[in-house]
Each structure stands twice: as C-alpha cells, then as structure tokens.
MARBAFI-272851 format. One record per residue: residue in three letters; y, x, z of N, C-alpha, C, O in turn. Coordinates in Angstrom, 3 decimals. Example, Ala and Ser with C-alpha at 12.3 -4.5 7.8 and 13.67 -1.06 7.14 Angstrom:
BEGIN
ATOM  residu   n.north    n.east      n.up  ca.north   ca.east     ca.up   c.north    c.east      c.up   o.north    o.east      o.up
ATOM     ALA    -5.690    13.190     7.800    -4.500    12.300     7.800    -3.300    13.200     7.800    -3.319    14.236     8.465
ATOM     SER    -2.250    12.850     7.080    -1.060    13.670     7.140     0.030    12.900     7.870     1.138    13.409     8.039
//
This chain:
BEGIN
ATOM  residu   n.north    n.east      n.up  ca.north   ca.east     ca.up   c.north    c.east      c.up   o.north    o.east      o.up
ATOM     MET    53.122    10.353    26.017    51.941    11.053    26.442    51.120     9.915    27.091    49.916     9.867    26.839
ATOM     MET    51.578     9.166    27.757    50.438     8.123    28.450    49.702     7.431    27.199    48.477     7.377    27.086
ATOM     HIS    50.601     6.921    26.298    49.801     6.198    25.114    48.854     6.787    24.396    48.029     6.081    23.817
ATOM     SER    48.800     8.287    24.299    47.975     9.010    23.493    46.721     8.971    24.431    45.650     8.776    23.856
ATOM     MET    46.701     9.094    25.501    45.600     9.094    26.411    44.796     7.621    26.297    43.596     7.571    26.564
ATOM     LEU    45.494     6.502    25.907    44.967     5.251    25.817    44.463     5.151    24.368    43.753     4.182    24.102
ATOM     GLN    44.735     6.008    23.432    43.978     5.867    22.235    42.388     6.005    22.212    41.667     5.224    21.590
ATOM     PRO    41.950     7.028    22.920    40.544     7.297    23.051    39.786     6.003    23.682    38.684     5.617    23.291
ATOM     VAL    40.516     5.416    24.680    39.937     4.457    25.292    39.729     3.266    24.106    38.608     2.846    23.817
ATOM     ILE    40.833     2.836    23.532    40.699     1.831    22.649    39.733     2.070    21.539    39.009     1.197    21.062
ATOM     ALA    39.776     3.353    21.154    38.702     3.681    19.990    37.373     3.502    20.580    36.543     3.134    19.748
ATOM     LEU    36.924     3.655    21.779    35.590     3.577    22.020    35.394     2.160    22.319    34.285     1.715    22.026
ATOM     VAL    36.329     1.274    22.896    36.096    -0.162    22.917    35.939    -0.875    21.398    35.148    -1.774    21.114
ATOM     LEU    36.770    -0.321    20.631    36.606    -0.749    19.260    34.929    -0.465    18.619    34.132    -1.293    18.177
ATOM     TRP    34.808     0.817    18.753    33.336     1.318    18.463    32.217     0.503    19.086    31.197     0.244    18.448
ATOM     SER    32.441     0.042    20.514    31.601    -0.838    21.160    31.530    -2.161    20.290    30.436    -2.628    19.974
ATOM     MET    32.593    -2.690    19.952    32.472    -4.018    19.130    31.874    -3.806    17.873    31.271    -4.701    17.280
ATOM     VAL    32.020    -2.600    17.418    31.161    -2.392    15.872    29.758    -2.272    16.269    28.996    -2.594    15.358
ATOM     MET    29.210    -1.922    17.310    27.836    -1.827    17.520    27.266    -3.370    17.983    26.133    -3.809    17.784
ATOM     TRP    28.201    -3.931    18.540    28.061    -5.495    19.074    27.678    -6.313    17.743    26.660    -6.994    17.625
ATOM     ALA    28.587    -6.144    16.839    28.578    -6.922    15.510    27.168    -6.142    14.765    26.381    -6.933    14.246
ATOM     TRP    26.860    -4.877    14.695    25.855    -4.302    13.904    24.439    -4.794    14.684    23.434    -4.998    14.004
ATOM     LEU    24.420    -4.956    16.022    23.424    -5.496    16.694    23.014    -6.894    16.536    21.847    -7.212    16.764
ATOM     TYR    24.012    -7.876    16.109    23.628    -9.190    16.014    23.606    -9.465    14.377    23.268   -10.556    13.917
ATOM     ALA    23.984    -8.410    13.610    23.818    -8.745    12.164    22.363    -8.218    11.718    21.879    -8.477    10.617
ATOM     THR    21.745    -7.469    12.676    20.342    -7.134    12.561    19.400    -8.025    13.315    18.291    -8.379    12.917
ATOM     ARG    20.005    -8.365    14.517    18.980    -9.127    15.301    18.738   -10.538    15.013    17.640   -11.059    15.209
ATOM     VAL    19.682   -11.121    14.581    19.524   -12.748    14.203    18.640   -12.978    13.017    17.839   -13.912    12.977
ATOM     PRO    18.827   -11.970    11.894    18.074   -12.330    10.937    16.682   -12.057    11.127    15.822   -12.772    10.614
ATOM     ALA    16.350   -10.825    12.004    15.121   -10.502    12.601    14.303   -11.392    13.234    13.085   -11.429    13.065
ATOM     MET    15.107   -12.324    14.170    14.725   -13.260    15.141    14.305   -14.386    13.952    13.143   -14.791    13.939
ATOM     ILE    15.067   -14.776    13.168    14.680   -15.803    12.184    13.670   -15.593    11.638    12.808   -16.471    11.637
ATOM     GLY    13.434   -14.264    10.946    12.129   -13.942    10.285    10.868   -13.797    10.980     9.782   -13.924    10.414
ATOM     ALA    11.028   -13.498    12.359     9.893   -13.556    13.097     9.460   -14.881    13.748     8.341   -15.085    14.219
ATOM     ARG    10.437   -15.719    13.718    10.346   -17.155    14.335    10.155   -17.003    15.839     9.247   -17.497    16.508
ATOM     THR    11.308   -16.124    16.323    11.261   -15.916    17.833    11.709   -17.295    18.449    12.635   -18.007    18.060
ATOM     LYS    10.819   -17.516    19.525    10.866   -18.684    20.176    11.972   -18.214    21.377    11.832   -17.179    22.030
ATOM     LEU    12.983   -19.071    21.528    14.034   -19.014    22.635    13.591   -19.699    23.948    13.780   -20.894    24.171
ATOM     ASP    13.055   -18.938    24.702    12.362   -19.602    25.868    12.851   -18.911    27.297    12.271   -17.926    27.754
ATOM     PRO    13.852   -19.468    27.875    14.543   -18.867    29.149    13.575   -18.580    30.300    13.924   -18.050    31.355
ATOM     ASN    12.432   -18.941    30.032    11.353   -18.680    31.257    10.708   -17.312    30.867     9.972   -16.727    31.662
ATOM     LEU    10.972   -16.855    29.731    10.414   -15.439    29.406    11.243   -14.351    29.696    12.453   -14.388    29.471
ATOM     PRO    10.643   -13.336    30.203    11.626   -11.811    30.200    12.280   -11.819    28.906    11.897   -12.604    28.038
ATOM     ARG    13.322   -10.935    28.685    13.981   -10.579    27.497    13.008    -9.964    26.662    12.737   -10.376    25.534
ATOM     ASP    12.396    -8.820    27.300    11.684    -7.797    26.557    10.551    -8.535    25.931    10.134    -8.304    24.796
ATOM     VAL    10.010    -9.576    26.866     8.778   -10.469    26.242     9.246   -11.150    24.902     8.626   -11.153    23.838
ATOM     MET    10.520   -11.751    25.182    10.830   -12.660    23.907    11.261   -12.019    22.728    11.221   -12.535    21.611
ATOM     LEU    11.768   -10.631    23.046    12.423    -9.989    21.787    11.460    -8.640    21.669    11.862    -7.596    21.156
ATOM     GLY    10.388    -8.783    22.112     9.578    -7.529    22.113     8.794    -7.258    20.866     8.303    -6.168    20.572
ATOM     GLY     8.708    -8.669    19.964     8.126    -8.476    18.620     9.052    -8.215    17.480     8.641    -8.233    16.319
ATOM     LEU    10.490    -7.935    17.838    11.322    -7.484    16.877    11.008    -5.951    16.516    10.450    -5.212    17.327
ATOM     PRO    11.414    -5.521    15.218    11.040    -4.094    14.785    11.989    -3.099    15.741    13.031    -3.538    16.228
ATOM     PRO    11.562    -1.778    15.960    12.009    -1.007    16.760    13.593    -0.668    16.239    14.464    -0.357    17.052
ATOM     ARG    13.814    -0.753    15.000    14.990    -0.489    14.171    15.940    -1.488    14.364    17.131    -1.189    14.275
ATOM     VAL    15.582    -2.679    14.624    16.537    -3.745    15.267    16.789    -3.542    16.688    17.970    -3.567    17.032
ATOM     ARG    15.965    -3.361    17.509    16.083    -3.423    19.090    16.921    -1.990    19.345    17.638    -2.051    20.344
ATOM     TRP    16.960    -0.754    18.647    17.756     0.141    18.832    19.290     0.012    18.688    20.011     0.823    19.269
ATOM     LYS    19.761    -0.884    18.008    21.097    -1.143    18.234    21.546    -1.997    19.411    22.643    -1.910    19.962
ATOM     ALA    20.536    -2.857    19.736    20.820    -3.587    21.094    20.780    -2.727    22.276    21.555    -2.916    23.214
ATOM     ASP    19.798    -1.670    22.271    19.669    -0.584    23.242    21.043     0.279    23.396    21.560     0.503    24.491
ATOM     ASN    21.547     0.718    22.194    22.705     1.401    21.999    23.890     0.571    22.516    24.695     1.136    23.257
ATOM     TYR    24.043    -0.538    22.236    25.217    -1.356    22.798    25.098    -1.353    24.378    26.068    -1.124    25.100
ATOM     ASN    23.869    -1.617    24.835    23.739    -1.680    26.392    24.227    -0.196    26.871    25.050     0.046    27.754
ATOM     HIS    23.619     0.593    26.184    24.282     2.068    26.652    25.789     2.160    26.886    26.306     2.515    27.945
ATOM     LEU    26.468     1.779    25.715    27.948     1.746    25.550    28.512     0.891    26.822    29.653     1.152    27.203
ATOM     MET    27.870     0.030    27.394    28.148    -0.747    28.523    27.954     0.051    29.918    28.385    -0.475    30.945
ATOM     GLU    27.395     1.155    29.967    26.939     1.899    31.042    27.928     3.107    31.497    28.959     2.928    32.146
ATOM     GLN    27.496     4.236    31.097    28.371     5.384    31.339    29.658     5.505    30.895    30.450     6.280    31.431
ATOM     PRO    30.028     4.589    29.666    31.521     4.615    29.214    32.571     4.147    30.195    33.754     4.487    30.186
ATOM     THR    31.878     3.176    31.193    32.806     2.642    32.103    33.447     3.611    33.021    34.586     3.505    33.475
ATOM     LEU    32.585     4.585    33.255    33.181     5.816    34.086    34.422     6.205    33.139    35.578     6.155    33.560
ATOM     PHE    34.126     6.560    31.949    35.231     7.276    31.010    36.386     6.235    31.039    37.513     6.675    31.263
ATOM     TYR    36.250     5.115    30.869    37.653     4.265    30.914    38.289     4.371    32.310    39.515     4.358    32.414
ATOM     ALA    37.514     4.472    33.357    38.222     4.387    34.741    39.006     5.991    34.621    40.218     6.135    34.786
ATOM     THR    38.244     6.898    34.367    38.785     8.313    34.467    40.049     8.443    33.373    41.157     8.800    33.773
ATOM     VAL    39.852     8.191    32.243    40.993     8.137    31.142    42.137     7.192    31.680    43.290     7.624    31.667
ATOM     LEU    41.897     6.042    32.107    43.116     5.303    32.429    43.745     5.961    33.650    44.973     6.020    33.725
ATOM     THR    42.888     6.511    34.710    43.512     7.262    35.759    44.443     8.441    35.326    45.584     8.602    35.761
ATOM     LEU    43.892     9.149    34.525    44.752    10.283    33.892    45.959     9.874    33.067    46.976    10.565    33.008
ATOM     ALA    45.785     8.614    32.374    47.010     8.067    31.587    48.123     7.562    32.796    49.346     7.690    32.728
ATOM     LEU    47.410     7.007    33.820    48.439     6.343    34.789    49.098     7.470    35.722    49.990     7.162    36.511
ATOM     LEU    48.660     8.698    35.612    49.092     9.831    36.374    49.855    10.783    35.432    50.322    11.850    35.831
ATOM     GLU    49.963    10.328    34.117    50.794    11.159    33.091    50.044    12.300    32.796    50.694    13.287    32.450
ATOM     GLN    48.861    12.394    32.850    47.858    13.774    32.702    47.347    13.886    31.496    46.229    14.388    31.384
ATOM     GLY    48.124    13.403    30.252    47.653    13.257    28.983    47.942    14.583    28.350    48.329    14.562    27.182
ATOM     ASP    47.792    15.860    29.025    47.960    16.989    28.049    47.026    17.278    26.904    46.037    16.550    26.813
ATOM     ALA    47.177    18.133    26.113    46.275    18.571    25.068    44.713    18.564    25.588    43.845    17.905    25.017
ATOM     LEU    44.488    19.325    26.662    43.238    19.447    27.054    42.678    18.142    27.411    41.753    17.751    26.699
ATOM     ASN    43.066    17.375    28.398    42.593    15.993    28.701    42.381    14.970    27.432    41.474    14.167    27.213
ATOM     LEU    43.310    15.229    26.837    43.373    14.364    25.245    42.196    14.729    24.416    41.495    13.895    23.843
ATOM     GLY    41.988    16.168    24.371    40.935    16.658    23.488    39.676    16.208    24.100    38.719    15.780    23.456
ATOM     LEU    39.729    16.329    25.373    38.292    16.164    26.111    37.960    14.520    25.876    36.825    14.132    25.602
ATOM     ALA    38.957    13.736    26.003    38.850    12.233    26.003    38.333    12.018    24.462    37.301    11.366    24.305
ATOM     TRP    38.938    12.485    23.454    38.477    12.339    22.059    37.080    12.949    21.919    36.249    12.221    21.377
ATOM     ALA    36.732    14.014    22.269    35.604    14.586    22.269    34.317    13.650    22.752    33.277    13.560    22.100
ATOM     TYR    34.535    13.069    23.828    33.748    12.115    24.498    33.623    10.934    23.688    32.511    10.418    23.568
ATOM     VAL    34.687    10.417    23.086    34.354     9.196    22.128    33.644     9.756    20.825    32.803     9.055    20.262
ATOM     GLY    33.942    10.885    20.389    33.166    11.398    19.270    31.744    11.498    19.503    30.946    11.116    18.647
ATOM     LEU    31.367    12.002    20.636    29.910    12.220    20.994    29.420    10.959    21.222    28.243    10.799    20.897
ATOM     ARG    30.011     9.999    21.701    29.258     8.689    22.032    29.118     7.963    20.764    28.178     7.181    20.623
ATOM     VAL    30.043     8.174    19.755    29.971     7.570    18.403    28.777     8.011    17.619    28.129     7.269    16.881
ATOM     LEU    28.496     9.493    17.872    27.367    10.176    17.317    26.230     9.852    17.808    25.280     9.633    17.056
ATOM     HIS    26.098     9.746    19.400    24.985     9.148    19.999    24.529     7.825    19.412    23.354     7.609    19.117
ATOM     SER    25.425     7.030    19.272    25.198     5.499    18.784    24.570     5.666    17.319    23.570     4.984    17.091
ATOM     LEU    24.959     6.343    16.496    24.742     6.630    15.100    23.159     7.260    15.226    22.309     6.761    14.488
ATOM     ILE    22.834     8.150    15.985    21.525     8.841    15.994    20.684     7.675    16.586    19.577     7.597    16.052
ATOM     GLN    20.918     6.767    17.533    20.208     5.799    18.064    19.944     4.912    17.239    18.756     4.655    17.042
ATOM     ALA    20.820     4.297    16.626    20.807     3.049    15.697    20.177     3.290    14.285    19.737     2.347    13.627
ATOM     LEU    20.147     4.564    13.847    19.573     4.853    12.623    18.233     5.544    12.727    17.321     5.119    12.017
ATOM     VAL    18.051     6.406    13.412    17.075     7.294    13.456    16.112     7.466    14.717    14.891     7.577    14.613
ATOM     ASN    16.788     7.474    15.877    16.552     7.315    17.101    15.593     8.648    17.506    14.568     8.438    18.154
ATOM     VAL    15.875     9.726    17.194    15.156    11.020    17.514    15.613    11.410    18.987    16.590    12.134    19.177
ATOM     ILE    14.883    10.912    19.960    15.071    10.992    21.364    15.704    12.463    21.814    16.766    12.527    22.434
ATOM     ILE    15.064    13.443    21.497    15.594    14.769    22.027    16.955    15.105    21.397    17.790    15.717    22.063
ATOM     VAL    17.199    14.726    20.149    18.608    14.912    19.652    19.680    13.929    20.413    20.714    14.321    20.954
ATOM     ARG    19.285    12.755    20.353    19.959    11.774    21.159    20.443    12.160    22.549    21.633    12.152    22.866
ATOM     PHE    19.491    12.481    23.319    19.498    12.992    24.597    20.451    14.406    24.780    21.218    14.654    25.711
ATOM     SER    20.207    15.081    23.817    21.224    16.375    23.736    22.612    15.789    23.571    23.549    16.080    24.315
ATOM     VAL    22.671    15.158    22.808    24.307    14.610    22.728    24.895    14.026    23.822    26.017    14.259    24.272
ATOM     PHE    23.827    13.023    24.339    24.327    12.468    25.510    24.519    13.461    26.804    25.443    13.271    27.595
ATOM     MET    23.745    14.344    26.933    24.077    15.500    28.038    25.564    16.099    27.665    26.481    16.170    28.483
ATOM     ILE    25.645    16.509    26.317    27.031    17.205    26.200    28.100    16.198    26.546    29.065    16.510    27.243
ATOM     ALA    27.907    14.888    26.010    28.932    13.781    26.349    29.316    13.943    27.835    30.465    14.119    28.239
ATOM     SER    28.045    13.848    28.705    28.105    13.646    29.887    28.965    14.869    30.746    29.643    14.705    31.760
ATOM     GLY    28.728    16.043    30.061    29.373    17.230    30.591    30.746    17.188    30.437    31.489    17.789    31.212
ATOM     VAL    31.217    16.422    29.350    32.661    16.450    29.018    33.104    15.308    30.072    34.192    15.421    30.635
ATOM     LEU    32.411    14.406    30.290    32.987    13.295    31.120    33.127    13.854    32.539    34.040    13.527    33.297
ATOM     VAL    32.197    14.683    32.828    32.234    15.257    34.414    33.481    16.262    34.335    34.226    16.350    35.311
ATOM     ILE    33.708    17.000    33.211    35.086    17.931    33.211    36.309    16.851    33.461    37.155    17.006    34.342
ATOM     LEU    36.276    15.857    32.649    37.288    15.038    32.797    37.716    14.477    34.032    38.883    14.405    34.416
ATOM     ALA    36.483    14.000    34.757    36.335    13.428    36.141    37.156    14.434    37.096    38.075    14.053    37.821
ATOM     VAL    36.770    15.582    37.019    36.896    16.738    37.876    38.435    16.825    37.721    39.124    16.854    38.740
ATOM     ARG    38.987    16.866    36.535    40.284    16.922    36.407    41.167    15.798    36.814    42.314    16.007    37.209
ATOM     ALA    40.626    14.553    36.719    41.203    13.439    37.285    41.314    13.506    38.769    42.262    13.067    39.419
ATOM     ALA    40.278    14.085    39.234    40.222    14.263    40.732    41.294    15.086    41.214    42.033    14.734    42.133
ATOM     MET    41.390    16.226    40.578    42.380    17.368    40.843    43.932    16.692    40.965    44.751    16.906    41.859
ATOM     ALA    44.055    15.931    39.946    45.296    15.249    39.684    45.475    14.021    40.913    46.511    13.885    41.563
ATOM     VAL    44.430    13.299    41.053    44.667    12.161    42.050    45.087    12.821    43.575    45.956    12.477    44.377
ATOM     PHE    44.060    13.942    43.611    44.066    14.587    45.090    44.959    15.755    44.971    44.889    16.537    45.919
ATOM     GLN    45.745    16.038    44.065    46.790    17.083    43.979    46.146    18.423    44.338    46.722    19.189    45.109
ATOM     VAL    45.057    18.696    43.836    44.484    19.885    44.122    44.955    21.238    43.222    44.455    22.339    43.454
//
C-alpha cells in the first residue's frame, strides 16, 4: 500500500524532468538564435525577455512545478508513511498528477490562461482534500 502512494510522487517528479528537458530544448536554441548575451548584472526577465513567449512558457511551467507540488509531495509522503494509501487517497494523488500534467501541456503549448487557471484550481482543490485527509490521519481525527 505504501509503495502505491509513492507512484504518483515519482510520476510528478519524472514529469517535472520532462518539462525541464523541454524548457532547455527550446530555450537554448532560441537564445542562440536571438544572440542573447549572458550578463549576470541583468535581471533574468531583462536578459531573457527577448525570447518568444512559446519558449518562455515552458520555463514558466517548470517553475510552477517547483511551487505548489512541493505541498503535494509532503502530503502524499505523509500519507504513505502513515500507511493511508487507500483507494480514495491514491485516486486523489493520481488525479492531482494528471491535472498538473494537463496544466503543463496547456501552458507549454497554447497558454490559454482561463483554461490553465481552471485546471490549476481543480488541482488545488484535490490537493486541499488530500491535505485534510492527511491532517485527519496525523491528528487522528
């Protein structure tokens, strides 16, 4: 049961690595094409601001995968350690991963903000439910 709860954690880690590779596969050629000067005295947004939006979207999404998902990792690892990997928690964890992958694809490919935000909010709701269930397990409510 504990191993099952770890599967969505590793799946999201691997997806984050896919986005990391995708961001560099698009950013490096774009930087070369734009003859971007690497100047440590310039803010990142100024230095990379000349890159096309479709290139920046991948990096933005990778950064997003380093934000809220950290709460997911802590929550799911807590549930796994407490052997709370029942079908509901496992289903919620996989739903969160699927929604974050969908969020990534929307942002990286078309970046329709209202659609992306809607998926983000649904994923956030799933994470809230997981966190409440973890809190109930930790505090034995």
